[in-house]
C-alpha positions as CSV (number, residue, x, y, z in Angstrom):
1,X,-43.9,-64.9,-4.8
2,X,-44.1,-66.3,-8.3
3,X,-45.8,-63.1,-9.4
4,X,-43.0,-61.1,-7.9
5,X,-40.4,-63.3,-9.5
6,X,-41.9,-62.7,-12.9
7,X,-42.0,-58.9,-12.2
8,X,-38.3,-59.0,-11.3
9,X,-37.3,-60.6,-14.5
10,X,-38.9,-57.7,-16.5
11,X,-38.2,-54.9,-14.0
12,X,-36.4,-51.7,-14.5
13,X,-34.6,-49.9,-11.6
14,X,-37.7,-48.2,-10.2
15,X,-39.7,-51.5,-10.4
16,X,-36.9,-53.2,-8.4
17,X,-37.2,-50.6,-5.7
18,X,-41.0,-51.0,-5.6
19,X,-40.7,-54.8,-5.4
20,X,-38.3,-54.6,-2.5
21,X,-40.6,-52.2,-0.7
22,X,-43.5,-54.7,-1.1
23,X,-41.4,-57.6,0.1
24,X,-40.2,-55.7,3.1
25,X,-43.8,-54.8,4.1
26,X,-45.1,-58.3,3.5
27,X,-42.4,-59.9,5.6
28,X,-42.9,-57.4,8.4
29,X,-46.6,-58.2,8.4
30,X,-46.1,-61.9,8.5
31,X,-43.6,-61.6,11.3
32,X,-46.1,-59.6,13.3
33,X,-48.9,-62.2,12.8
34,X,-47.1,-65.5,13.4
35,X,-45.7,-66.8,16.6
36,X,-43.2,-69.1,14.7
37,X,-40.0,-68.0,13.2
38,X,-40.4,-64.3,13.8
39,X,-36.7,-63.8,13.9
40,X,-36.2,-65.3,10.4
41,X,-39.0,-63.2,8.9
42,X,-37.7,-60.1,10.6
43,X,-34.2,-60.7,9.2
44,X,-35.7,-61.1,5.8
45,X,-37.6,-57.9,6.1
46,X,-34.4,-56.1,7.3
47,X,-32.5,-57.5,4.3
48,X,-35.2,-56.4,1.9
49,X,-35.0,-52.9,3.5
50,X,-31.2,-52.8,3.0
51,X,-31.7,-53.8,-0.7
52,X,-34.3,-51.1,-1.1
53,X,-31.9,-48.5,0.4
54,X,-29.1,-49.6,-1.9
55,X,-31.3,-49.5,-5.0
56,X,-32.7,-46.2,-3.9
57,X,-29.2,-44.7,-3.6
58,X,-28.2,-46.1,-7.0
59,X,-31.4,-44.7,-8.5
60,X,-30.7,-41.3,-7.0
61,X,-27.2,-41.2,-8.3
62,X,-28.1,-42.2,-11.8
63,X,-30.8,-39.6,-11.8
64,X,-29.0,-36.6,-10.3
65,X,-25.2,-37.0,-10.8
66,X,-23.8,-36.4,-14.2
67,X,-20.0,-36.1,-14.1
68,X,-19.7,-36.7,-17.8
69,X,-21.8,-36.2,-20.9
70,X,-20.9,-39.7,-21.8
71,X,-23.6,-42.3,-21.1
72,X,-21.0,-45.0,-21.0
73,X,-19.0,-43.3,-18.3
74,X,-22.2,-42.6,-16.3
75,X,-23.0,-46.3,-16.4
76,X,-19.5,-47.1,-15.1
77,X,-20.1,-44.7,-12.2
78,X,-23.4,-46.3,-11.4
79,X,-21.8,-49.7,-11.4
80,X,-19.2,-48.7,-8.8
81,X,-21.8,-47.9,-6.1
82,X,-20.9,-50.3,-3.3
83,X,-23.5,-52.8,-2.4
84,X,-24.9,-52.8,1.1
85,X,-22.7,-54.4,3.7
86,X,-19.7,-54.5,1.3
87,X,-16.5,-55.9,2.7
88,X,-13.6,-53.9,1.2
89,X,-10.4,-55.5,0.2
90,X,-7.6,-54.0,2.2
91,X,-4.6,-56.1,1.3
92,X,-1.1,-54.7,0.5
93,X,-1.4,-55.9,-3.1
94,X,-4.8,-54.1,-3.5
95,X,-3.2,-50.9,-2.2
96,X,-0.3,-51.2,-4.5
97,X,-2.4,-52.0,-7.6
98,X,-4.8,-49.1,-6.9
99,X,-2.2,-46.5,-6.3
100,X,0.0,-47.6,-9.2
101,X,-3.0,-47.5,-11.5
102,X,-3.9,-44.0,-10.3
103,X,-0.2,-42.9,-10.8
104,X,-0.4,-44.2,-14.4
105,X,-3.7,-42.4,-14.9
106,X,-5.1,-45.8,-16.0
107,X,-8.8,-45.3,-15.8
108,X,-9.7,-48.9,-16.9
109,X,-7.4,-50.4,-14.2
110,X,-8.7,-48.2,-11.5
111,X,-12.3,-49.0,-12.4
112,X,-11.8,-52.8,-12.3
113,X,-9.8,-52.6,-9.1
114,X,-12.6,-50.7,-7.5
115,X,-15.2,-53.0,-9.0
116,X,-13.4,-55.8,-7.2
117,X,-14.1,-53.7,-4.1
118,X,-10.6,-52.6,-3.2
119,X,-10.9,-50.1,-0.3
120,X,-11.0,-46.6,-2.0
121,X,-9.4,-45.1,1.1
122,X,-6.5,-47.5,1.4
123,X,-3.1,-46.0,1.6
124,X,0.3,-47.3,0.8
125,X,2.5,-48.5,3.7
126,X,4.4,-45.5,5.1
127,X,2.3,-42.9,3.1
128,X,-0.4,-40.5,4.2
129,X,-1.6,-39.9,0.7
130,X,-5.0,-41.4,0.0
131,X,-6.0,-42.7,-3.4
132,X,-8.4,-39.8,-3.9
133,X,-5.8,-37.1,-3.2
134,X,-3.3,-39.0,-5.5
135,X,-5.9,-38.7,-8.2
136,X,-6.2,-34.9,-7.6
137,X,-2.4,-34.7,-7.7
138,X,-2.6,-36.2,-11.2
139,X,-5.4,-33.8,-12.1
140,X,-7.6,-36.7,-13.2
141,X,-11.3,-35.9,-12.7
142,X,-12.8,-39.3,-13.8
143,X,-10.6,-41.4,-11.5
144,X,-11.5,-39.0,-8.7
145,X,-15.1,-39.5,-9.5
146,X,-14.7,-43.3,-9.6
147,X,-13.1,-43.2,-6.1
148,X,-15.8,-41.0,-4.7
149,X,-18.7,-43.1,-6.0
150,X,-16.9,-46.2,-4.7
151,X,-16.9,-44.7,-1.2
152,X,-13.8,-42.5,-0.8
153,X,-13.9,-40.1,2.1
154,X,-14.7,-36.7,0.6
155,X,-13.9,-34.8,3.8
156,X,-10.5,-36.2,4.5
157,X,-8.2,-33.2,4.2
158,X,-4.6,-32.8,2.9
159,X,-1.9,-31.4,5.2
160,X,-3.0,-27.9,4.1
161,X,-6.6,-28.6,4.9
162,X,-8.0,-29.1,1.4
163,X,-10.9,-31.5,1.1
164,X,-12.1,-33.2,-2.1
165,X,-14.5,-30.4,-2.8
166,X,-11.7,-27.8,-2.5
167,X,-9.2,-29.8,-4.6
168,X,-11.7,-30.4,-7.4
169,X,-12.1,-26.6,-7.6
170,X,-8.4,-26.0,-7.5
171,X,-7.9,-28.6,-10.3
172,X,-10.5,-26.8,-12.4
173,X,-12.9,-29.7,-12.4
174,X,-16.5,-29.0,-13.6
175,X,-19.5,-28.0,-11.6
176,X,-20.8,-31.6,-12.2
177,X,-17.9,-32.9,-10.2
178,X,-18.7,-30.4,-7.3
179,X,-22.3,-31.6,-7.5
180,X,-21.2,-35.2,-7.1
181,X,-19.0,-34.4,-4.1
182,X,-21.8,-32.4,-2.4
183,X,-24.2,-35.3,-3.1
184,X,-21.8,-37.6,-1.3
185,X,-22.4,-35.5,1.8
186,X,-19.2,-33.4,1.7
187,X,-19.1,-30.5,4.2
188,X,-19.6,-27.5,2.0
189,X,-18.3,-25.1,4.6
190,X,-15.2,-26.9,5.6
191,X,-12.2,-24.6,5.8
192,X,-8.5,-25.1,5.0
193,X,-5.5,-24.0,7.0
194,X,-6.0,-20.4,5.8
195,X,-9.6,-20.4,6.8
196,X,-10.8,-20.6,3.2
197,X,-13.9,-22.5,2.2
198,X,-14.6,-24.1,-1.2
199,X,-16.6,-20.9,-2.0
200,X,-13.5,-18.8,-1.5
201,X,-11.6,-21.0,-3.9
202,X,-14.4,-21.0,-6.4
203,X,-14.6,-17.2,-6.2
204,X,-10.9,-17.0,-7.2
205,X,-11.1,-19.7,-9.9
206,X,-10.1,-18.7,-13.4
207,X,-12.0,-21.5,-15.1
208,X,-14.1,-20.0,-17.9
209,X,-17.8,-20.6,-17.8
210,X,-17.5,-22.5,-14.5
211,X,-20.8,-22.8,-12.7
212,X,-19.4,-24.3,-9.5
213,X,-20.0,-21.2,-7.5
214,X,-23.9,-21.2,-7.8
215,X,-23.8,-25.0,-7.1
216,X,-22.0,-24.2,-3.8
217,X,-24.4,-21.4,-2.9
218,X,-27.4,-23.6,-3.6
219,X,-25.8,-26.3,-1.4
220,X,-25.7,-23.9,1.6
221,X,-22.2,-22.4,1.4
222,X,-21.7,-19.4,3.7
223,X,-21.3,-16.5,1.3
224,X,-20.0,-14.2,4.1
225,X,-17.5,-16.6,5.7
226,X,-14.4,-14.6,6.5
227,X,-11.0,-16.3,6.1
228,X,-8.0,-15.8,8.2
229,X,-6.9,-12.9,5.9
230,X,-10.1,-11.1,6.6
231,X,-11.6,-11.9,3.2
232,X,-15.0,-13.1,2.2
233,X,-15.6,-14.9,-1.1
234,X,-16.8,-11.6,-2.6
235,X,-13.6,-9.8,-1.6
236,X,-11.6,-12.7,-3.0
237,X,-13.5,-12.6,-6.3
238,X,-12.8,-8.8,-6.6
239,X,-9.2,-9.2,-5.7
240,X,-8.8,-11.8,-8.5
241,X,-10.8,-9.7,-11.0
242,X,-13.5,-12.5,-11.2
243,X,-16.3,-10.1,-11.9
244,X,-18.8,-12.7,-13.0
245,X,-18.3,-14.6,-9.7
246,X,-18.4,-11.3,-7.8
247,X,-21.7,-10.4,-9.4
248,X,-23.2,-13.8,-8.6
249,X,-22.2,-13.4,-5.0
250,X,-23.7,-9.9,-4.8
251,X,-26.9,-11.2,-6.3
252,X,-26.9,-14.0,-3.7
253,X,-26.9,-11.5,-0.9
254,X,-23.2,-11.1,0.0
255,X,-22.5,-8.5,2.7
256,X,-21.1,-5.5,0.8
257,X,-19.7,-3.8,3.9
258,X,-17.4,-6.4,5.2
259,X,-14.0,-4.7,5.6
260,X,-10.5,-6.0,5.0
261,X,-7.9,-5.5,7.8
262,X,-6.9,-2.2,6.1
263,X,-10.6,-1.1,6.1
264,X,-11.4,-1.5,2.4
265,X,-14.8,-2.7,1.4
266,X,-15.9,-4.2,-1.9
267,X,-16.6,-0.8,-3.3
268,X,-13.1,0.6,-2.4
269,X,-11.6,-2.4,-4.2
270,X,-13.7,-2.1,-7.3
271,X,-13.0,1.6,-7.5
272,X,-9.3,1.1,-7.1
273,X,-9.4,-1.4,-9.9
274,X,-11.3,1.1,-12.1
275,X,-14.2,-1.2,-12.7
276,X,-17.1,1.1,-13.4
277,X,-19.7,-1.6,-14.2
278,X,-19.2,-3.5,-11.0
279,X,-18.9,-0.3,-9.0
280,X,-22.4,0.5,-10.3
281,X,-23.6,-3.0,-9.3
282,X,-22.4,-2.4,-5.8
283,X,-23.9,1.1,-5.5
284,X,-27.2,-0.1,-6.9
285,X,-27.2,-2.8,-4.2
286,X,-26.7,-0.2,-1.5
287,X,-23.0,-0.1,-0.9
288,X,-21.9,2.8,1.3
289,X,-20.4,5.5,-1.0
290,X,-18.9,7.4,1.9
291,X,-17.0,4.7,3.7
292,X,-13.9,6.4,5.1
293,X,-10.4,4.9,5.2
294,X,-7.2,6.4,6.5
295,X,-6.0,7.5,3.1
296,X,-9.2,7.5,1.0
297,X,-12.9,7.6,0.6
298,X,-14.4,5.8,-2.5
299,X,-14.6,9.2,-4.1
300,X,-11.0,10.2,-3.5
301,X,-9.9,6.7,-4.6
302,X,-11.8,7.1,-7.9
303,X,-10.2,10.6,-8.4
304,X,-6.7,9.3,-7.6
305,X,-7.3,6.4,-10.1
306,X,-8.2,9.0,-12.7
307,X,-11.5,7.3,-13.4
308,X,-13.8,10.1,-14.2
309,X,-16.7,7.8,-15.0
310,X,-16.7,6.2,-11.5
311,X,-16.2,9.7,-10.0
312,X,-19.3,10.9,-11.8
313,X,-21.3,7.8,-10.7
314,X,-20.3,8.3,-7.0
315,X,-21.2,12.0,-7.0
316,X,-24.5,11.3,-8.8
317,X,-25.2,8.6,-6.2
318,X,-24.8,11.1,-3.3
319,X,-21.1,10.8,-2.4
320,X,-20.1,13.8,-0.2
321,X,-17.8,16.0,-2.3
322,X,-16.2,17.5,0.9
323,X,-15.8,14.3,2.9
324,X,-12.1,13.9,3.9
325,X,-10.4,10.6,4.6
326,X,-9.1,10.1,8.2
327,X,-5.8,11.8,7.2
328,X,-7.6,14.7,5.8
329,X,-7.5,14.0,2.1
330,X,-10.5,15.6,0.4
331,X,-11.9,15.0,-3.0
332,X,-10.8,18.5,-4.2
333,X,-7.3,17.9,-2.9
334,X,-7.1,14.7,-4.8
335,X,-8.4,16.3,-8.0
336,X,-6.0,19.2,-7.7
337,X,-3.2,16.6,-7.4
338,X,-4.1,14.8,-10.6
339,X,-4.6,18.1,-12.4
340,X,-7.8,16.9,-14.1
341,X,-9.9,20.0,-14.7
342,X,-13.1,18.2,-15.6
343,X,-13.1,16.5,-12.2
344,X,-12.4,19.8,-10.4
345,X,-15.3,21.4,-12.2
346,X,-17.6,18.4,-11.5
347,X,-16.7,18.5,-7.8
348,X,-17.3,22.3,-7.5
349,X,-20.6,21.8,-9.4
350,X,-21.6,19.3,-6.8
351,X,-20.8,21.6,-3.9
352,X,-17.1,21.0,-3.1
353,X,-15.6,23.9,-1.1
354,X,-12.6,25.4,-2.9
355,X,-11.3,26.9,0.3
356,X,-11.5,23.7,2.4
357,X,-8.2,22.7,4.1
358,X,-6.7,19.4,5.1
359,X,-7.2,18.8,8.8
360,X,-3.6,18.0,9.9
361,X,-1.5,20.1,7.6
362,X,-4.0,22.8,6.6
363,X,-3.2,22.1,3.0
364,X,-5.8,23.4,0.6
365,X,-6.5,22.5,-3.0
366,X,-4.6,25.6,-4.0
367,X,-1.6,24.4,-2.1
368,X,-1.8,21.0,-3.8
369,X,-2.2,22.5,-7.3
370,X,0.9,24.7,-6.6
371,X,2.8,21.7,-5.3
372,X,2.0,19.7,-8.4
373,X,2.5,22.6,-10.7
374,X,-1.0,22.7,-12.2
375,X,-1.5,26.3,-13.1
376,X,-4.9,25.6,-14.9
377,X,-6.2,24.1,-11.7
378,X,-5.1,27.2,-9.7
379,X,-7.1,29.3,-12.1
380,X,-10.2,27.1,-11.8
381,X,-10.0,27.2,-8.0
382,X,-9.4,30.9,-7.9
383,X,-12.4,31.5,-10.2
384,X,-14.5,29.4,-7.8
385,X,-13.5,31.6,-4.9
386,X,-10.4,29.9,-3.4
387,X,-8.2,32.5,-1.6
388,X,-4.9,32.9,-3.4
389,X,-2.9,33.5,-0.3
390,X,-4.6,30.9,1.9
391,X,-2.2,29.7,4.7
392,X,-1.5,26.1,5.7
393,X,-0.7,25.1,9.3
394,X,3.0,26.1,8.9
395,X,2.2,29.5,7.5
396,X,3.0,28.8,3.9
397,X,1.0,30.2,1.0
398,X,0.5,28.3,-2.3
399,X,3.1,30.7,-3.9
400,X,5.7,29.7,-1.3
401,X,4.9,26.1,-1.9
402,X,5.4,26.6,-5.7
403,X,8.6,28.6,-5.1
404,X,10.2,25.9,-2.9
405,X,9.7,23.4,-5.6
406,X,10.7,25.7,-8.5
407,X,7.3,25.3,-10.2
408,X,7.7,28.4,-12.4
409,X,4.4,28.0,-14.2
410,X,2.4,28.0,-11.0
411,X,4.5,30.8,-9.6
412,X,3.7,33.1,-12.5
413,X,0.0,32.1,-12.5
414,X,-0.3,32.8,-8.8
415,X,1.4,36.2,-9.2
416,X,-1.0,37.1,-11.9
417,X,-3.8,36.0,-9.6
418,X,-2.5,38.6,-7.0
419,X,-0.4,36.4,-4.7
420,X,1.8,38.2,-2.2
421,X,5.4,37.9,-3.6
422,X,6.9,39.4,-0.4
423,X,5.6,36.7,1.9
424,X,8.2,34.9,3.9
425,X,7.8,31.3,4.9
426,X,8.4,29.5,8.2
427,X,12.0,28.8,7.1
428,X,12.7,32.5,6.7
429,X,12.8,32.2,2.9
430,X,11.1,34.5,0.5
431,X,9.8,33.6,-2.9
432,X,12.9,35.2,-4.5
433,X,15.2,33.3,-2.1
434,X,13.6,30.0,-3.1
435,X,14.1,30.8,-6.8
436,X,17.7,31.6,-6.1
437,X,18.2,28.3,-4.3
438,X,16.7,26.4,-7.2
439,X,19.2,28.2,-9.5
440,X,16.6,29.3,-11.9
441,X,18.1,32.4,-13.5
442,X,15.1,33.3,-15.6
443,X,12.7,33.0,-12.7
444,X,14.9,35.1,-10.5
445,X,15.2,37.8,-13.3
446,X,11.4,37.7,-13.7
447,X,10.8,38.2,-10.0
448,X,13.3,41.0,-9.8
449,X,11.5,42.7,-12.7
450,X,8.3,42.3,-10.8
451,X,9.9,44.2,-7.9
452,X,10.5,41.3,-5.5
453,X,12.4,42.5,-2.4
454,X,15.9,41.4,-1.5
455,X,15.9,42.2,2.2
456,X,14.2,40.4,5.1
457,X,13.0,42.3,8.2
458,X,11.8,40.8,11.4
459,X,8.1,41.7,10.8
460,X,6.0,41.8,7.6
461,X,2.4,43.1,7.2
462,X,0.0,40.4,5.9
463,X,-2.9,41.0,3.6
464,X,-5.2,40.6,6.6
465,X,-3.6,43.7,8.2
466,X,-2.0,41.5,10.9
467,X,1.7,41.1,11.4
468,X,3.6,37.9,11.4
469,X,7.0,37.1,12.8
470,X,9.7,35.7,10.5
471,X,11.4,32.9,12.5
472,X,15.1,32.5,12.9
473,X,17.3,31.8,11.1
474,X,16.1,34.1,8.4
475,X,18.0,34.8,5.2
476,X,18.1,37.0,2.1
477,X,18.4,36.1,-1.6
478,X,22.0,37.1,-1.8
479,X,22.9,35.0,1.2
480,X,21.1,32.1,-0.4
481,X,23.1,32.7,-3.6
482,X,26.3,32.6,-1.6
483,X,25.3,29.5,0.3
484,X,24.6,27.5,-2.9
485,X,27.3,29.0,-5.1
486,X,24.8,30.6,-7.5
487,X,27.4,32.9,-8.9
488,X,25.5,34.1,-12.0
489,X,22.4,34.8,-9.9
490,X,24.5,36.6,-7.3
491,X,25.8,38.9,-10.0
492,X,22.2,39.5,-11.1
493,X,21.1,40.3,-7.6
494,X,23.9,42.8,-7.1
495,X,23.0,44.4,-10.4
496,X,19.5,44.9,-9.0
497,X,20.8,46.5,-5.8
498,X,21.5,43.6,-3.4
499,X,24.0,44.7,-0.7
500,X,27.2,42.8,-0.3
501,X,27.2,43.9,3.4
502,X,23.7,42.8,4.3
503,X,23.7,40.5,7.3
504,X,21.6,37.7,8.7
505,X,21.7,36.2,12.1
506,X,24.2,36.4,13.8
507,X,25.6,39.2,11.7
508,X,26.9,37.0,8.8
509,X,27.6,38.6,5.4
510,X,27.3,36.8,2.0
511,X,31.1,36.5,2.1
512,X,31.2,34.7,5.5
513,X,28.4,32.4,4.3
514,X,30.3,31.5,1.1
515,X,33.5,31.0,3.0
516,X,31.8,28.7,5.6
517,X,30.5,26.4,2.8
518,X,33.9,26.3,1.0
519,X,32.6,27.9,-2.2
520,X,35.9,29.4,-3.4
521,X,34.5,30.6,-6.7
522,X,31.8,32.6,-4.9
523,X,34.4,33.9,-2.4
524,X,36.6,35.1,-5.3
525,X,33.5,36.8,-6.9
526,X,32.5,38.6,-3.7
527,X,36.1,39.7,-3.2
528,X,36.2,41.0,-6.7
529,X,33.0,42.9,-6.2
530,X,34.5,44.5,-3.1
531,X,33.0,42.6,-0.2
532,X,34.4,43.7,3.2
533,X,36.8,41.0,4.5
534,X,37.0,42.6,8.0
535,X,33.3,42.5,8.9
536,X,32.5,41.0,12.3
537,X,29.5,39.0,13.4
538,X,27.4,40.2,16.4
539,X,29.7,38.0,18.6
540,X,32.9,39.5,17.1
541,X,33.9,36.6,14.9
542,X,35.9,37.3,11.8
543,X,35.4,35.5,8.5
544,X,38.3,33.1,9.4
545,X,36.2,31.5,12.2
546,X,34.1,29.6,9.8
547,X,36.6,29.1,6.9
548,X,39.0,26.5,8.3
549,X,37.2,23.4,6.7
550,X,38.3,24.3,3.2
551,X,42.0,25.0,2.9
552,X,41.9,26.6,-0.5
553,X,39.3,29.1,0.7
554,X,41.2,29.7,4.0
555,X,44.4,30.3,2.1
556,X,42.7,32.9,-0.2
557,X,41.2,34.7,2.9
558,X,44.5,34.7,4.8
559,X,46.0,36.7,1.9
560,X,43.5,39.5,2.6
561,X,45.3,40.6,5.7
562,X,42.7,39.5,8.3
563,X,44.1,39.3,11.8
564,X,44.5,35.6,12.7
565,X,44.7,36.4,16.4
566,X,41.5,38.4,16.6
567,X,39.5,37.4,19.7
568,X,35.7,37.6,19.8
569,X,33.6,38.6,22.8
570,X,34.3,35.3,24.5
571,X,38.1,35.4,23.9
572,X,38.0,32.8,21.1
573,X,40.1,33.0,17.9
574,X,39.9,31.3,14.6
575,X,42.4,28.7,15.9
576,X,39.9,27.6,18.6
577,X,37.3,26.8,16.1
578,X,39.7,25.0,13.7
579,X,41.0,22.9,16.5
580,X,37.6,22.1,18.0
581,X,36.4,20.9,14.6
582,X,39.5,18.8,13.9
583,X,40.5,20.7,10.8
584,X,44.2,19.9,11.1
585,X,45.0,21.4,7.7
586,X,43.4,24.7,8.7
587,X,45.1,24.6,12.0
588,X,48.5,24.3,10.3
589,X,47.7,27.2,7.9
590,X,46.7,29.4,10.8
591,X,49.8,28.5,12.8
592,X,51.9,29.3,9.8
593,X,50.3,32.7,9.7
594,X,51.2,33.3,13.4
595,X,48.1,32.2,15.2
596,X,48.7,31.9,19.0
597,X,47.0,30.1,21.8
598,X,44.7,32.1,24.0
599,X,42.2,31.0,26.7
600,X,38.6,31.4,25.7
601,X,35.7,31.6,28.1
602,X,33.2,29.9,25.7
603,X,33.5,28.2,22.4
604,X,30.3,26.6,20.9
605,X,30.2,23.6,18.7
606,X,27.4,25.1,16.5
607,X,26.0,28.5,15.7
608,X,22.6,27.6,17.1
609,X,24.1,26.8,20.5
610,X,25.0,30.5,21.1
611,X,21.4,31.3,22.2
612,X,22.4,29.9,25.6
613,X,20.7,26.5,25.4
614,X,23.7,24.6,24.0
615,X,26.8,23.4,25.8
616,X,30.1,25.1,25.3
617,X,33.8,24.6,26.0
618,X,36.5,26.6,27.7
619,X,40.3,26.7,27.4
620,X,43.0,26.9,24.8
621,X,42.8,25.5,21.2
622,X,45.1,22.6,22.2
623,X,43.0,21.9,25.3
624,X,39.8,21.8,23.4
625,X,41.3,19.4,20.8
626,X,42.2,17.1,23.6
627,X,38.7,17.3,25.1
628,X,37.4,16.1,21.8
629,X,40.0,13.3,21.6
630,X,41.8,15.0,18.7
631,X,45.3,14.2,19.9
632,X,47.1,14.9,16.6
633,X,45.6,18.3,16.4
634,X,46.6,19.0,20.1
635,X,50.1,17.7,19.5
636,X,50.5,19.9,16.4
637,X,49.5,23.1,18.3
638,X,51.5,22.3,21.4
639,X,54.6,21.4,19.5
640,X,54.4,24.3,17.0
641,X,57.6,26.3,16.8
642,X,57.1,29.8,15.6
643,X,59.7,31.5,13.5
């Protein structure tokens, strides 16, 4: 024993551990050999073992945990390690002193209070905030470290589920702090209320040169843990543009094919964020380059993002140049939309089909280029073999698409490429009609110079020698001009031979169309040009039947000597239609011109109802007004006194 005593006086930490080990073994041996006082000796051995464990823990901490580069602070931390069997002080005063010192960020006071063995987990009366979480609230790493070494519970969560490990990361504390918390047996895969682990939080951290993430991985953090938003740490890192963290996770073996709820993988996200370097990292690690989403594949996403470098990497890595997304978006469609000729060339060089169509709509790259008014792309596609008059599912050609949108450059390029200028779309509109509707005088003139037709017949021969039906209601350019009050264009059409008496279903002339839309300037122009005011529709309607909505137009037409009491093939007059539609001003003007009440067999609310599928009304004008609840109109008609 004397020899041991002399060793203790000169011992360092490791010597003390060895001495306690020796004492423990000697006492255990003595207790086994003697019949007297075995309990006393056994207790001594147990105490020596406890001392050994405490010294061993202190030795391990001083050797492996470095929260600060300061040797003085490290000594303070080592000093706070609680002795074995410590009895913590849990008085109200101790709680107040500890929490107040933390609130003041008074490191010295906190250290001395803990050294006096105040309970590091004690809370203030009526509060659920522990000393450790109060330290995190203050953002004070050293005080948090003092508390942890002194025995604070590192897994006690806040109300949102954050443990000490998570809070240290959120506070931007160093990787040494994370190492300390992990060493104190923190659960590295604990999750918060959002299902996020410390690794998720570290992946999103914006602390520069932080090495917490590899510390967590080395400690056994689950790199593929999916949070309640469907995100792994890798997806979180990408979302927050933490490319260094994302690369470390990939190198650690993170699953590259985990998909977000919308189906995106890490590669989709990297491509969408235009990060070529990280996209290459993912591809080199085996990421699926053809993973299909509803809207995109990685390739179409790169093209839409206008990132030619990533597009080239994907194609060179084997991405399918013809693979559509689930809604049918193909790489060539996407490239045609952007108008990037280099991408179009690269796709075609890698085998993209210039004649491929989108599954649901039948849209081709030619349609898309026409839609976006990209004439140079139209030329590239045509040179690569794309049909110039390719049809989509509705029967529209690229030229019709361009015409509907008034894309003049694409229209002229398609015409030069041989597109059919007489093609009529599913709406019954020709190329010229669309140009008229857009009000583009120069384009209309150019089309007329090219010989574009101004009449629509029920059947047109297609370039495939088959016929196609023009659906109702069809129209002609001059009717379109009348409908949209394109007076200058109407004059131009007439100068090129358009007929003022041409009709569309159901026998409507340009004058009746202009009158029904209330375009008085166009009505005046047509009257001046000699339009027939007495023309009837196929049902026997006069122009007055559709003119009652606009009193100025109706007044002008009533001056043309049109019979206000003319009855159509169902016995209806203009007064029936004015009353049915509640045009009380028009009703009054017709009555002033001598309109009488007649009984009609059928009056339809709309033109399209006349095919027999819609409902109709019978009776007098006043009776129909009452059916519609238009009492004032009915009273006006019934009470009218003729001169």
